PAZAPA-4460 file (N, C-alpha, C; in steps of 0.05 Angstrom, whole numbers, plus 32768, in hexadecimal, padded with zeros to 4 digits):
% residues 330
    n_x    n_y    n_z   ca_x   ca_y   ca_z    c_x    c_y    c_z   seq   type   mol
   8003   8234   807F   801F   822A   807B   802B   821F   8095     1      X     A
   8025   822A   80AC   8030   821F   80C2   8025   8202   80C9     2      X     A
   800C   81FD   80C4   8001   81E2   80C8   8010   81CD   80B6     3      X     A
   8015   81D5   809D   8025   81C2   808C   8040   81BE   8096     4      X     A
   804C   81D4   809F   8068   81D0   80A9   8069   81BE   80C3     5      X     A
   8054   81C4   80D4   8053   81B3   80EC   804E   8195   80E6     6      X     A
   803C   8191   80D3   8036   8175   80CC   804E   8167   80C0     7      X     A
   805E   8176   80B0   8074   816B   80A3   808A   8163   80B9     8      X     A
   808E   8175   80CC   80A1   816E   80E3   8097   8159   80F4     9      X     A
   807C   8156   80F6   8070   8140   8107   8073   8126   80FB    10      X     A
   806E   8125   80E0   8074   810C   80D0   8090   8103   80D1    11      X     A
   80A3   8116   80CE   80BF   8110   80CF   80C7   8105   80E8    12      X     A
   80BE   8112   80FF   80C5   8109   811A   80B8   80EE   8120    13      X     A
   809E   80EA   8118   8092   80D1   811C   809F   80BA   810E    14      X     A
   80A7   80BE   80F5   80B6   80AA   80E4   80D0   80A3   80F3    15      X     A
   80DF   80B6   80FB   80F8   80B1   8107   80F4   80A1   8122    16      X     A
   80E1   80A9   8132   80DB   809A   814A   80D4   807E   8146    17      X     A
   80C2   807C   8132   80B8   8060   812B   80CE   804E   811F    18      X     A
   80E1   805B   8110   80F7   804A   8107   8106   8040   811E    19      X     A
   810C   8050   8131   811B   8047   814A   810B   8031   8158    20      X     A
   80F1   8035   815A   80E0   8021   8166   80E1   8007   8156    21      X     A
   80E0   8008   813D   80E1   7FF1   812C   80FB   7FE1   8130    22      X     A
   8111   7FF0   8133   812C   7FE3   8138   812E   7FD6   8153    23      X     A
   811F   7FE2   8167   8120   7FD7   8181   810C   7FC1   8188    24      X     A
   80F8   7FBF   8176   80E2   7FAC   817B   80E7   7F92   816C    25      X     A
   80E8   7F7B   817A   80EB   7F62   816D   80D9   7F4B   817B    26      X     A
   80DD   7F32   8173   80CB   7F1C   817D   80D1   7F18   819B    27      X     A
   80E9   7F1F   81A4   80F1   7F1C   81C0   80EB   7F33   81D0    28      X     A
   80DA   7F47   81C7   80D5   7F5E   81D5   80E5   7F77   81CD    29      X     A
   80E9   7F89   81DF   80F5   7FA3   81D7   8112   7FA2   81E1    30      X     A
   8125   7FA7   81D0   8142   7FAA   81D6   814E   7FBF   81C5    31      X     A
   8163   7FCB   81D1   8171   7FE1   81C2   8181   7FD3   81AB    32      X     A
   8180   7FDF   8194   818E   7FD2   817D   81AC   7FD0   8181    33      X     A
   81B7   7FBA   8179   81D3   7FB4   817B   81DD   7FAD   815E    34      X     A
   81EF   7FBE   8154   81F7   7FBC   8139   8211   7FAD   8135    35      X     A
   821B   7FA4   814B   8235   7F96   8149   8232   7F7A   813E    36      X     A
   8245   7F6A   8141   8245   7F4C   8138   8235   7F3C   814A    37      X     A
   8233   7F25   8143   8223   7F11   8153   8206   7F10   8149    38      X     A
   81F5   7F02   815A   81DB   7EFC   8153   81CA   7F17   8155    39      X     A
   81CF   7F28   8168   81C0   7F3F   816C   81C4   7F52   8155    40      X     A
   81DC   7F56   814C   81E2   7F68   8136   81D4   7F5D   811A    41      X     A
   81D5   7F43   8118   81C9   7F38   8100   81AB   7F3C   8100    42      X     A
   819E   7F38   8118   8181   7F3B   811B   8179   7F59   8114    43      X     A
   8188   7F6C   811E   8181   7F87   8119   8186   7F90   80FD    44      X     A
   819C   7F88   80F1   81A6   7F91   80D7   8197   7F82   80C0    45      X     A
   8191   7F69   80C4   8187   7F59   80AE   8169   7F52   80B1    46      X     A
   815D   7F57   80C8   8141   7F51   80CC   8130   7F6B   80D4    47      X     A
   8138   7F77   80EB   8129   7F8E   80F5   812B   7FA6   80E2    48      X     A
   8144   7FAC   80DA   8148   7FC6   80CA   813C   7FC5   80AE    49      X     A
   813E   7FAF   809E   812F   7FAE   8085   8111   7FAC   8087    50      X     A
   8109   7F9F   809E   80EB   7F9E   80A1   80E1   7FBA   80A7    51      X     A
   80ED   7FC8   80B9   80E6   7FE2   80C1   80E5   7FF6   80A9    52      X     A
   80FB   7FF6   809C   80FC   8008   8085   80E9   8000   806D    53      X     A
   80E7   7FE5   806A   80D3   7FDB   8058   80B7   7FE2   805E    54      X     A
   80AF   7FE0   8077   8095   7FE6   8080   808F   8005   807A    55      X     A
   80A2   8015   807F   809D   8032   807B   809B   8038   805D    56      X     A
   80A9   8029   804D   80A8   802F   8030   808F   8022   8025    57      X     A
   8084   800C   802F   806B   8001   8025   8054   8015   802C    58      X     A
   8054   801F   8045   8040   8031   804E   8043   804C   803D    59      X     A
   805C   8056   8037   805F   806E   8027   8052   806A   800C    60      X     A
   8058   8054   8000   804B   804E   7FE5   802D   804D   7FE4    61      X     A
   8022   8041   7FFA   8005   8040   7FFC   7FF9   805C   8002    62      X     A
   8006   806B   8012   7FFD   8086   8018   7FFF   8098   7FFE    63      X     A
   8013   8094   7FF0   8016   80A2   7FD6   8001   809A   7FC2    64      X     A
   7FFC   8081   7FC0   7FE7   8076   7FAE   7FCB   807F   7FB7    65      X     A
   7FC7   8081   7FD0   7FAE   808A   7FDB   7FA8   80A6   7FD2    66      X     A
   7FBC   80B6   7FD8   7FB9   80D2   7FCF   7FB4   80D7   7FB2    67      X     A
   7FC1   80C7   7FA1   7FBC   80CA   7F84   7FA0   80C0   7F7D    68      X     A
   7F98   80A9   7F89   7F7D   809E   7F85   7F67   80B2   7F8E    69      X     A
   7F6A   80BE   7FA5   7F54   80D1   7FAD   7F53   80E9   7F9D    70      X     A
   7F6B   80F3   7F94   7F6B   810C   7F83   7F61   8104   7F67    71      X     A
   7F69   80EE   7F5B   7F60   80E4   7F41   7F43   80E1   7F3F    72      X     A
   7F38   80D5   7F54   7F19   80CE   7F51   7F0A   80E3   7F61    73      X     A
   7F17   80F8   7F6B   7F09   810C   7F7C   7EF6   8100   7F90    74      X     A
   7F00   80EC   7F9E   7EF0   80DC   7FB1   7F01   80D6   7FC8    75      X     A
   7EF9   80E0   7FE1   7F09   80DB   7FF9   7F0B   80BD   8001    76      X     A
   7EF7   80AF   7FF6   7EF7   8092   7FFD   7F06   807E   7FE9    77      X     A
   7F12   808A   7FD7   7F22   807C   7FC4   7F3B   8072   7FD2    78      X     A
   7F43   8059   7FCC   7F5B   804E   7FD6   7F6D   8042   7FBF    79      X     A
   7F86   8039   7FC5   7F98   8030   7FB0   7F8E   8016   7FA2    80      X     A
   7F7C   8007   7FAF   7F74   7FEE   7FA4   7F5B   7FF0   7F93    81      X     A
   7F53   8009   7F8B   7F39   800D   7F7F   7F38   8003   7F62    82      X     A
   7F50   8003   7F54   7F50   7FFB   7F36   7F56   7FDE   7F31    83      X     A
   7F52   7FCC   7F44   7F56   7FB0   7F3F   7F71   7FA5   7F46    84      X     A
   7F84   7FB7   7F52   7F9E   7FAE   7F58   7F9D   7F98   7F6F    85      X     A
   7F8D   7F9C   7F83   7F8C   7F88   7F99   7F82   7F6D   7F90    86      X     A
   7F6C   7F6D   7F82   7F61   7F54   7F78   7F73   7F46   7F63    87      X     A
   7F80   7F56   7F52   7F93   7F4A   7F40   7FAA   7F3C   7F4E    88      X     A
   7FB6   7F4C   7F62   7FCC   7F3F   7F70   7FC5   7F27   7F7E    89      X     A
   7FAD   7F28   7F8C   7FA3   7F11   7F9B   7F9F   7EF9   7F8A    90      X     A
   7F92   7EFD   7F71   7F8E   7EE9   7F5E   7FA8   7EDB   7F54    91      X     A
   7FBE   7EED   7F4F   7FD8   7EE1   7F46   7FE5   7ED3   7F5B    92      X     A
   7FE4   7EDB   7F75   7FEF   7ECC   7F8B   7FE3   7EB2   7F8F    93      X     A
   7FC7   7EB1   7F8F   7FB8   7E98   7F91   7FBF   7E86   7F7B    94      X     A
   7FC2   7E90   7F62   7FC9   7E80   7F4C   7FE2   7E71   7F4E    95      X     A
   7FF6   7E80   7F59   8012   7E74   7F5C   8010   7E60   7F73    96      X     A
   8003   7E65   7F88   8000   7E54   7F9F   7FF1   7E3B   7F98    97      X     A
   7FDA   7E3E   7F88   7FCB   7E27   7F7F   7FD9   7E17   7F6C    98      X     A
   7FE7   7E22   7F5A   7FF8   7E11   7F46   800D   7E02   7F56    99      X     A
   8019   7E0F   7F69   802F   7E00   7F79   8022   7DEA   7F89   100      X     A
   800A   7DEF   7F94   7FFF   7DD9   7FA5   7FF5   7DC1   7F94   101      X     A
   7FEA   7DC8   7F7C   7FE1   7DB4   7F6A   7FF8   7DA4   7F5E   102      X     A
   800E   7DB0   7F5C   8026   7DA5   7F51   8037   7D96   7F65   103      X     A
   802E   7D98   7F7F   803C   7D89   7F94   8053   7D99   7F9F   104      X     A
   8054   7DB3   7F9A   806C   7DC4   7FA3   8062   7DD4   7FBA   105      X     A
   806F   7DD3   7FD1   8067   7DE3   7FE8   8070   7E01   7FE6   106      X     A
   805F   7E13   7FE1   8065   7E2D   7FDF   8051   7E3D   7FF0   107      X     A
   805A   7E51   8000   8046   7E62   800E   804F   7E7E   800B   108      X     A
   803C   7E90   8010   8044   7EAE   8010   805B   7EB5   8022   109      X     A
   805D   7EA6   8037   8071   7EAB   804C   808B   7E99   8046   110      X     A
   808C   7E8E   802F   80A2   7E7C   8029   80BF   7E8A   802D   111      X     A
   80D0   7E7E   803A   80EA   7E87   803F   80FD   7E85   8029   112      X     A
   80F7   7E72   8017   8107   7E6D   8000   8108   7E85   7FED   113      X     A
   811E   7E8E   7FE6   811F   7EA6   7FD7   8113   7EA6   7FBB   114      X     A
   8116   7E8E   7FAE   8109   7E8C   7F92   80EB   7E8B   7F95   115      X     A
   80E1   7E7B   7FA9   80C4   7E7C   7FAC   80B9   7E95   7FB4   116      X     A
   80C6   7EA4   7FC5   80BD   7EBE   7FCE   80BE   7ED2   7FB6   117      X     A
   80D3   7ED1   7FA6   80D5   7EE2   7F8D   80BF   7EDD   7F7A   118      X     A
   80B6   7EC3   7F77   80A1   7EBC   7F64   8087   7EC7   7F6F   119      X     A
   8081   7EC6   7F88   8069   7ED2   7F94   8067   7EF0   7F92   120      X     A
   807D   7EFD   7F97   807F   7F1B   7F97   807A   7F22   7F79   121      X     A
   8088   7F15   7F67   8085   7F1C   7F4A   8069   7F17   7F42   122      X     A
   805B   7F02   7F4C   8041   7EFC   7F42   802E   7F12   7F4F   123      X     A
   8032   7F1B   7F67   8021   7F2E   7F72   8024   7F4A   7F64   124      X     A
   803D   7F50   7F5E   8040   7F6A   7F4F   8034   7F69   7F33   125      X     A
   803A   7F53   7F24   802D   7F50   7F0A   800F   7F4F   7F0B   126      X     A
   8004   7F42   7F20   7FE9   7F3F   7F22   7FD9   7F5C   7F28   127      X     A
   7FE8   7F6B   7F3A   7FDE   7F86   7F40   7FDE   7F98   7F26   128      X     A
   7FF4   7F97   7F17   7FF5   7FA7   7EFD   7FE1   7F9E   7EEB   129      X     A
   7FDF   7F82   7EE9   7FCC   7F75   7ED7   7FAF   7F7D   7EDC   130      X     A
   7FA8   7F7F   7EF6   7F8D   7F88   7EFF   7F87   7FA4   7EF6   131      X     A
   7F9A   7FB6   7EF8   7F96   7FD2   7EEF   7F95   7FD4   7ED1   132      X     A
   7FA5   7FC5   7EC3   7FA5   7FC5   7EA6   7F8A   7FBA   7E9C   133      X     A
   7F7F   7FA5   7EA9   7F65   7F9C   7E9F   7F50   7FB1   7EA5   134      X     A
   7F51   7FC0   7EBA   7F3F   7FD6   7EBF   7F41   7FEC   7EAA   135      X     A
   7F5A   7FF3   7EA3   7F5D   8006   7E8C   7F52   7FFC   7E71   136      X     A
   7F55   7FE1   7E6C   7F4A   7FD8   7E53   7F2C   7FD9   7E53   137      X     A
   7F1F   7FD1   7E6A   7F01   7FD2   7E6B   7EF7   7FEE   7E6C   138      X     A
   7F06   8000   7E77   7EFD   801C   7E77   7F05   802B   7E5C   139      X     A
   7F13   801E   7E4B   7F1C   8029   7E31   7F2E   8041   7E37   140      X     A
   7F43   803D   7E48   7F54   8051   7E50   7F4C   8062   7E6A   141      X     A
   7F59   8079   7E6B   7F53   8087   7E84   7F44   80A2   7E7E   142      X     A
   7F33   80A1   7E68   7F26   80BA   7E5F   7F10   80C4   7E74   143      X     A
   7F00   80B0   7E7E   7EEA   80B7   7E8F   7EEF   80AA   7EAC   144      X     A
   7EEE   80BA   7EC0   7EF3   80B0   7EDB   7EDD   809D   7EE5   145      X     A
   7EC4   80A5   7EDE   7EAE   8092   7EE6   7EAF   8077   7EDB   146      X     A
   7EB7   8074   7EC0   7EB9   805A   7EB3   7ED2   804C   7EBE   147      X     A
   7EE7   805A   7EC5   7F00   804E   7ED1   7EF9   8042   7EEC   148      X     A
   7EE9   8051   7EFC   7EE3   8048   7F16   7ED0   802F   7F14   149      X     A
   7EBD   802F   7F04   7EAA   8019   7F01   7EB9   8001   7EF7   150      X     A
   7ECB   8004   7EE3   7EDB   7FEE   7EDA   7EEC   7FE2   7EEF   151      X     A
   7EF7   7FF3   7F00   7F06   7FE9   7F17   7EF6   7FD9   7F2A   152      X     A
   7EDE   7FDF   7F30   7ECD   7FD1   7F42   7EC6   7FB5   7F34   153      X     A
   7EC0   7FB5   7F1B   7EB8   7F9C   7F0E   7ED1   7F89   7F0D   154      X     A
   7EE9   7F93   7F07   7F00   7F82   7F05   7F06   7F77   7F21   155      X     A
   7F03   7F89   7F35   7F08   7F7E   7F50   7EF6   7F68   7F59   156      X     A
   7EDD   7F69   7F53   7ECA   7F54   7F5A   7ED0   7F3B   7F49   157      X     A
   7ED5   7F3C   7F2F   7EDA   7F26   7F1E   7EF5   7F18   7F26   158      X     A
   7F0A   7F27   7F2B   7F22   7F19   7F32   7F22   7F0E   7F4D   159      X     A
   7F13   7F1B   7F61   7F11   7F10   7F7B   7F03   7EF3   7F7A   160      X     A
   7EEE   7EF4   7F6A   7EDF   7EDB   7F67   7EF0   7EC4   7F5A   161      X     A
   7F00   7ECB   7F46   7F13   7EB8   7F3B   7F28   7EAE   7F50   162      X     A
   7F31   7EBE   7F60   7F43   7EB8   7F75   7F36   7EA5   7F89   163      X     A
   7F1C   7EAA   7F8F   7F0D   7E97   7FA1   7F09   7E7C   7F95   164      X     A
   7F06   7E7D   7F7B   7F02   7E63   7F6E   7F1C   7E53   7F6E   165      X     A
   7F31   7E5E   7F68   7F4C   7E51   7F68   7F51   7E48   7F84   166      X     A
   7F4D   7E57   7F98   7F51   7E51   7FB4   7F41   7E38   7FBB   167      X     A
   7F28   7E36   7FB1   7F17   7E1F   7FB7   7F22   7E06   7FA9   168      X     A
   7F2D   7E0A   7F92   7F39   7DF1   7F85   7F52   7DE8   7F91   169      X     A
   7F61   7DF9   7F9F   7F7A   7DF2   7FAB   7F7A   7DFC   7FC8   170      X     A
   7F6D   7DF0   7FDC   7F6A   7DF9   7FF6   7F85   7DFD   8004   171      X     A
   7F9C   7DF1   7FF9   7FB6   7DF6   8005   7FBF   7E12   8002   172      X     A
   7FB3   7E20   7FEF   7FBB   7E3C   7FE9   7FAD   7E4F   7FFA   173      X     A
   7F9B   7E45   800A   7F8B   7E58   801B   7F9C   7E66   8031   174      X     A
   7FAE   7E58   803C   7FBE   7E65   8051   7FD0   7E7A   8047   175      X     A
   7FDE   7E75   8032   7FEE   7E89   8024   7FDF   7EA2   801B   176      X     A
   7FC6   7E9C   8012   7FB2   7EB3   8009   7FAC   7EC3   8020   177      X     A
   7FA7   7EB6   8037   7F9E   7EC4   804E   7FB3   7ED7   8058   178      X     A
   7FCC   7ECC   805A   7FE2   7EDF   8060   7FE6   7EF7   804F   179      X     A
   7FE2   7EF2   8034   7FE3   7F07   8021   7FCD   7F1B   8025   180      X     A
   7FB4   7F12   802B   7F9D   7F24   802E   7F9F   7F34   8047   181      X     A
   7FAB   7F28   805B   7FAE   7F37   8074   7FC6   7F4C   8075   182      X     A
   7FD9   7F47   8064   7FF1   7F59   8063   8005   7F50   8077   183      X     A
   801D   7F51   806E   8032   7F4B   8080   804D   7F5A   8079   184      X     A
   805B   7F63   808D   8076   7F6F   8087   808D   7F5C   8092   185      X     A
   8086   7F46   809A   8099   7F33   80A7   80AF   7F2B   8095   186      X     A
   80AE   7F2A   807B   80C0   7F20   8067   80CC   7F34   8056   187      X     A
   80CB   7F4E   805F   80DA   7F63   8051   80F6   7F62   8057   188      X     A
   8107   7F61   8041   8124   7F5F   8044   8130   7F77   8036   189      X     A
   814A   7F78   8036   8158   7F90   8028   8151   7F92   800A   190      X     A
   814D   7F7A   7FFC   8145   7F7A   7FE3   8129   7F88   7FDE   191      X     A
   8116   7F82   7FEE   80FD   7F90   7FEE   8100   7FAE   7FF3   192      X     A
   8111   7FB5   8005   8116   7FD1   800B   8120   7FE0   7FF3   193      X     A
   8134   7FD3   7FE4   813E   7FDE   7FCC   8128   7FE4   7FB7   194      X     A
   8117   7FD0   7FB2   8101   7FD4   7F9D   80ED   7FE8   7FA6   195      X     A
   80E6   7FE7   7FC0   80D1   7FFB   7FC8   80DD   8017   7FC8   196      X     A
   80F6   801A   7FD0   8102   8035   7FD0   8104   803F   7FB3   197      X     A
   810E   802E   7FA0   8110   8035   7F84   80F4   803F   7F79   198      X     A
   80E0   8030   7F80   80C4   8036   7F76   80BC   804F   7F80   199      X     A
   80C0   8054   7F9A   80B7   806D   7FA8   80C7   8085   7F9A   200      X     A
   80E0   8082   7F96   80F0   8099   7F8B   80E7   809E   7F6F   201      X     A
   80DD   808A   7F61   80D2   808D   7F46   80B6   809B   7F44   202      X     A
   80A5   8093   7F56   808B   809C   7F54   8085   80B6   7F61   203      X     A
   8091   80BD   7F78   808D   80D6   7F86   8091   80ED   7F73   204      X     A
   80A9   80F0   7F64   80AB   8108   7F54   8095   810A   7F3F   205      X     A
   808D   80F4   7F33   8076   80F4   7F1F   805B   80FE   7F2D   206      X     A
   8055   80F2   7F43   803C   80FB   7F52   803D   8119   7F58   207      X     A
   8056   8122   7F62   8058   813E   7F6A   8056   8151   7F53   208      X     A
   8062   8149   7F3C   8062   8158   7F23   8046   815A   7F19   209      X     A
   8036   8145   7F1B   801A   8145   7F12   8005   814F   7F26   210      X     A
   800E   8158   7F3D   7FFC   8163   7F54   7FEA   8178   7F47   211      X     A
   7FF3   8189   7F35   7FE3   819D   7F2A   7FCB   8192   7F1A   212      X     A
   7FCF   817B   7F0F   7FB8   816E   7F01   7FA4   8165   7F14   213      X     A
   7FAC   815A   7F2D   7F9A   8152   7F3F   7F8B   816B   7F4C   214      X     A
   7F99   8182   7F4F   7F8C   819B   7F58   7F78   81A3   7F43   215      X     A
   7F7E   81A1   7F2A   7F69   81A9   7F15   7F51   8197   7F15   216      X     A
   7F56   817F   7F1B   7F3E   816B   7F1C   7F2B   8171   7F32   217      X     A
   7F33   817E   7F47   7F22   8184   7F5E   7F0D   819A   7F53   218      X     A
   7F12   81A8   7F3E   7F01   81BD   7F34   7EEC   81AF   7F20   219      X     A
   7EF0   8194   7F1A   7EDF   8188   7F07   7EEE   8183   7EED   220      X     A
   7EE5   816F   7EDE   7EF3   8168   7EC6   7EF0   817F   7EB1   221      X     A
   7ED9   8189   7EAE   7ED5   81A0   7E9B   7EE7   81B8   7EA0   222      X     A
   7EE8   81BE   7EB9   7EFB   81D4   7EC0   7F17   81CD   7EBB   223      X     A
   7F1F   81B5   7EC1   7F3A   81AC   7EBF   7F40   81AD   7E9F   224      X     A
   7F2F   81A3   7E8F   7F34   81A4   7E72   7F35   81C1   7E67   225      X     A
   7F26   81D3   7E74   7F27   81EF   7E6B   7F42   81FC   7E71   226      X     A
   7F51   81EF   7E83   7F6B   81FB   7E8A   7F81   81F1   7E75   227      X     A
   7F78   81E1   7E63   7F8B   81D6   7E4E   7F9A   81BE   7E55   228      X     A
   7F8F   81AF   7E69   7F9D   8197   7E72   7F96   8180   7E61   229      X     A
   7FA7   816F   7E59   7F9F   8156   7E49   7F99   8140   7E5E   230      X     A
   7F80   8141   7E68   7F7A   8131   7E7F   7F7B   8112   7E79   231      X     A
   7F74   8108   7E61   7F76   80EA   7E5C   7F93   80E2   7E5F   232      X     A
   7FA5   80F2   7E55   7FC2   80E9   7E55   7FCC   80EA   7E71   233      X     A
   7FC7   8101   7E80   7FD1   8103   7E9B   7FC3   80F0   7EAF   234      X     A
   7FAA   80EB   7EAA   7F9B   80D8   7EBC   7FA8   80BC   7EB9   235      X     A
   7FAF   80B5   7E9F   7FBC   809C   7E9A   7FD7   809A   7EA9   236      X     A
   7FE5   80AF   7EA9   7FFF   80AF   7EB8   7FFC   80AC   7ED6   237      X     A
   7FE7   80B9   7EE0   7FE0   80B8   7EFC   7FD8   809A   7F03   238      X     A
   7FC8   808F   7EF2   7FC0   8073   7EF6   7FD8   8060   7EF7   239      X     A
   7FEC   8066   7EE4   8002   8055   7EE4   8012   8058   7EFD   240      X     A
   8016   8071   7F07   8024   8075   7F20   8016   8067   7F38   241      X     A
   7FFB   8069   7F39   7FEC   805C   7F4D   7FEF   803E   7F4B   242      X     A
   7FEF   8033   7F34   7FF1   8016   7F30   800C   800C   7F38   243      X     A
   8021   801B   7F31   803C   8012   7F39   8043   8014   7F57   244      X     A
   8037   802A   7F62   803B   802C   7F7F   802D   8015   7F8E   245      X     A
   8012   8012   7F86   8004   7FFC   7F94   8010   7FE1   7F8F   246      X     A
   8017   7FDC   7F75   8023   7FC3   7F70   803B   7FBC   7F7D   247      X     A
   804E   7FD0   7F81   8066   7FCB   7F91   8060   7FC5   7FAE   248      X     A
   804E   7FD5   7FBA   8047   7FD1   7FD5   803A   7FB6   7FDA   249      X     A
   8026   7FAF   7FCB   8017   7F95   7FCC   802A   7F7E   7FC8   250      X     A
   803C   7F7F   7FB6   804D   7F6A   7FB0   805F   7F62   7FC7   251      X     A
   8066   7F75   7FD7   807B   7F71   7FEC   806D   7F6C   8007   252      X     A
   8055   7F77   800D   8048   7F75   8026   802B   7F6A   8025   253      X     A
   8021   7F63   800F   8007   7F59   800E   7FF3   7F72   800F   254      X     A
   7FD9   7F6C   8015   7FC5   7F7F   8015   7FC1   7F8D   8030   255      X     A
   7FCF   7FA2   8034   7FCE   7FB2   804D   7FB7   7FC6   804C   256      X     A
   7FA3   7FC3   805D   7F8B   7FD3   805B   7F8F   7FEE   8068   257      X     A
   7F7E   8002   805C   7F78   801B   8067   7F91   8030   8067   258      X     A
   7FA9   8028   8064   7FBE   803B   8063   7FBA   8050   804E   259      X     A
   7FB6   8046   8036   7FB4   8057   8021   7F99   8069   8022   260      X     A
   7F86   8060   8030   7F6E   806E   8033   7F70   8085   8048   261      X     A
   7F7C   807E   805D   7F7C   808E   8076   7F92   80A5   8072   262      X     A
   7FA8   809D   8069   7FBF   80B2   8068   7FB6   80CC   805C   263      X     A
   7FAA   80CF   8044   7FA2   80E7   8039   7F8E   80F6   8049   264      X     A
   7F7C   80E5   8057   7F69   80F3   806A   7F77   8101   807F   265      X     A
   7F8A   80F4   808B   7F98   8100   80A2   7FA7   811B   8099   266      X     A
   7FB2   8119   8081   7FC1   8132   8078   7FAE   8147   8072   267      X     A
   7F98   8142   8065   7F84   8156   805F   7F78   8162   8077   268      X     A
   7F73   8151   808C   7F67   815B   80A5   7F7A   816E   80B3   269      X     A
   7F92   8167   80B6   7FA6   8178   80C5   7FB3   818F   80B6   270      X     A
   7FB5   818C   809D   7FC2   81A0   808D   7FB8   81A1   8071   271      X     A
   7F9F   81AD   806D   7F93   81AD   8050   7FA7   81BD   803E   272      X     A
   7FAB   81B3   8026   7FBF   81BD   8015   7FBA   81B5   7FF9   273      X     A
   7FC4   81C0   7FE4   7FC4   81B5   7FCA   7FD2   819B   7FC7   274      X     A
   7FCD   818C   7FB3   7FD5   8170   7FB0   7FF3   816E   7FB0   275      X     A
   8002   8182   7FA9   801F   817F   7FAA   802A   8178   7FC6   276      X     A
   801E   8187   7FD9   8026   8182   7FF6   8017   8167   8000   277      X     A
   7FFE   8164   7FF8   7FF0   814B   8001   7FFC   8133   7FF8   278      X     A
   8006   8131   7FE0   8012   8119   7FD5   802A   8112   7FE5   279      X     A
   803C   8125   7FEB   8054   8121   7FFA   804F   8119   8017   280      X     A
   803C   812A   8024   8033   8123   8040   8026   8109   8044   281      X     A
   8017   8101   8030   8008   80E8   8032   801D   80D1   8030   282      X     A
   8032   80D5   8020   8046   80C0   801E   8054   80BC   8038   283      X     A
   805D   80D2   8046   8068   80D1   8060   8055   80C5   8076   284      X     A
   803C   80CE   8074   8028   80C5   8087   8023   80A6   8084   285      X     A
   8021   809D   806B   801D   8080   8066   8035   8070   8072   286      X     A
   804D   807A   806E   8064   806C   8078   8063   806A   8098   287      X     A
   805C   8082   80A5   805C   8081   80C1   8045   8071   80CB   288      X     A
   802E   8070   80C0   8017   805E   80C7   801E   8042   80C5   289      X     A
   8028   8039   80AF   802E   801D   80AD   8044   8014   80BF   290      X     A
   8058   8025   80C3   806C   801C   80D5   8063   801C   80F3   291      X     A
   8052   802E   80F9   8046   802D   8114   8034   8014   8118   292      X     A
   8025   800D   8103   8016   7FF3   8104   8029   7FDA   8106   293      X     A
   803E   7FDD   80F8   8051   7FC6   80F7   805E   7FC3   8114   294      X     A
   8065   7FD9   8121   8070   7FD7   813B   805C   7FCC   8150   295      X     A
   8043   7FD4   814C   802D   7FCA   815E   8028   7FAB   8158   296      X     A
   8029   7FA5   813F   8026   7F88   8138   803A   7F76   8145   297      X     A
   8052   7F80   8146   8069   7F71   8150   8068   7F6E   816F   298      X     A
   805F   7F85   817C   8062   7F87   8199   8049   7F80   81AB   299      X     A
   8030   7F82   81A0   8019   7F81   81AF   8017   7F65   81BE   300      X     A
   801C   7F50   81B0   801A   7F35   81B9   8035   7F24   81B7   301      X     A
   804B   7F35   81B8   8066   7F27   81B4   806A   7F11   81C8   302      X     A
   8077   7EF9   81BF   8086   7EF7   81A7   8076   7EF0   818E   303      X     A
   805B   7EEE   818F   804C   7EEB   8177   8045   7F04   816A   304      X     A
   803E   7F02   8151   8038   7F1B   8142   801B   7F1B   8138   305      X     A
   800F   7F34   8137   7FF6   7F38   812A   7FFB   7F3D   810C   306      X     A
   7FE8   7F38   80FA   7FEA   7F3F   80DE   7FE7   7F5D   80DD   307      X     A
   7FFC   7F69   80D0   7FFD   7F87   80CF   7FE4   7F92   80C1   308      X     A
   7FD8   7F83   80AE   7FBF   7F8D   80A2   7FA8   7F90   80B4   309      X     A
   7FA8   7F7E   80C9   7F92   7F7F   80DC   7F97   7F98   80ED   310      X     A
   7FAF   7F9D   80F4   7FB3   7FB6   8106   7FAB   7FCF   80F5   311      X     A
   7FB3   7FD0   80DD   7FAE   7FE9   80CD   7F90   7FEB   80C8   312      X     A
   7F81   7FD4   80C6   7F64   7FD6   80C3   7F57   7FDF   80DB   313      X     A
   7F60   7FD6   80F2   7F54   7FDF   810C   7F58   7FFC   8110   314      X     A
   7F71   8006   810D   7F79   8021   8111   7F6B   8034   80FC   315      X     A
   7F6D   802D   80E1   7F61   803C   80CE   7F41   803C   80CE   316      X     A
   7F37   8025   80D3   7F19   8023   80D4   7F10   8034   80ED   317      X     A
   7F1F   8031   8103   7F18   8040   811B   7F19   805E   8116   318      X     A
   7F2C   8065   8108   7F2D   8084   8102   7F18   808C   80F1   319      X     A
   7F0F   807E   80DC   7EFA   8086   80CB   7EE0   8086   80D9   320      X     A
   7EDB   8072   80EB   7EC3   8072   80FA   7EC2   808A   810D   321      X     A
   7ED8   8090   8118   7ED9   80A9   8129   7ED2   80C3   8119   322      X     A
   7EDD   80C3   8101   7ED5   80DA   80F0   7EB8   80DA   80E9   323      X     A
   7EAC   80C4   80E3   7E90   80C4   80DD   7E80   80CC   80F6   324      X     A
   7E88   80C3   810F   7E7C   80CB   8127   7E7B   80E8   812D   325      X     A
   7E93   80F4   8128   7E96   810F   812C   7E85   8121   811A   326      X     A
   7E83   8119   8101   7E72   8127   80ED   7E54   8125   80F3   327      X     A
   7E4E   810E   80FF   7E32   8109   8105   7E2B   8119   811E   328      X     A
   7E3B   811A   8130   7E36   8129   8149   7E36   8149   8143   329      X     A
   7E4B   8150   8132   7E4D   816B   812B   7E35   8176   8118   330      X     A
***
């Protein structure tokens, strides 16, 4: 119990410190936030603040989705993109960019125009949900975990190939697709924060309420069924929560790697617990991880920025390699 309490306080303190760092970190280096009028106040209140909060919320959604995916598939290597959401979102974004390029309209993932940006965000969200829906159709629902997993892999391969084909037909879409694939928090505004917060407030209670189902699944499907659980129905609800969390995160920040995979690993390593605690702690850990990566992406080579997805891939991949090395040595 003390480990769980310590981890909870550590995540809370880390998130608070990282929020302050996010408010102080900008393209011109580090400066103490000024909330008054003038250019400094505008930069902090309209650029740094929504980006900082939005990055935490995106990471929180990915951490939550990762905890659900790993519990649902009983696999510590499961990530939020496993059911075709990433490939579906990528295909939808490429389709919009390709159609705009072929039609002579200049649109990019980083478009500043509000309508263009809304169209890309909506396409990414619809594509992510569409990829998961196609997976469910091919798997004939959520009755069998192995069939669901296999269908997700097939859908991911096929939709990725279609996205590559579209990008080849419209090379102008390649740049926007690359930005989307690498992940970015640069264009998160207060509108994005509102959508992300609403989604998180909706999904967290559902995941926490169904944590007992994830605990039962760790015993095996037969044992879970013997407990009187309607597994197909609750598995479908969990898949829907996973799809919604992933779709919201992807639509606002692109494909940010490793956050959803690593967050539950960190929580289980430092404070092993039933899924009720793991789901909530993974949510906070995901938010802290992505916000830390965002601060690093802004500050390492300022005034230029690194793609935040590259930073998370280096940090997350390095952590997993370290785990593998420790297990091999041990």
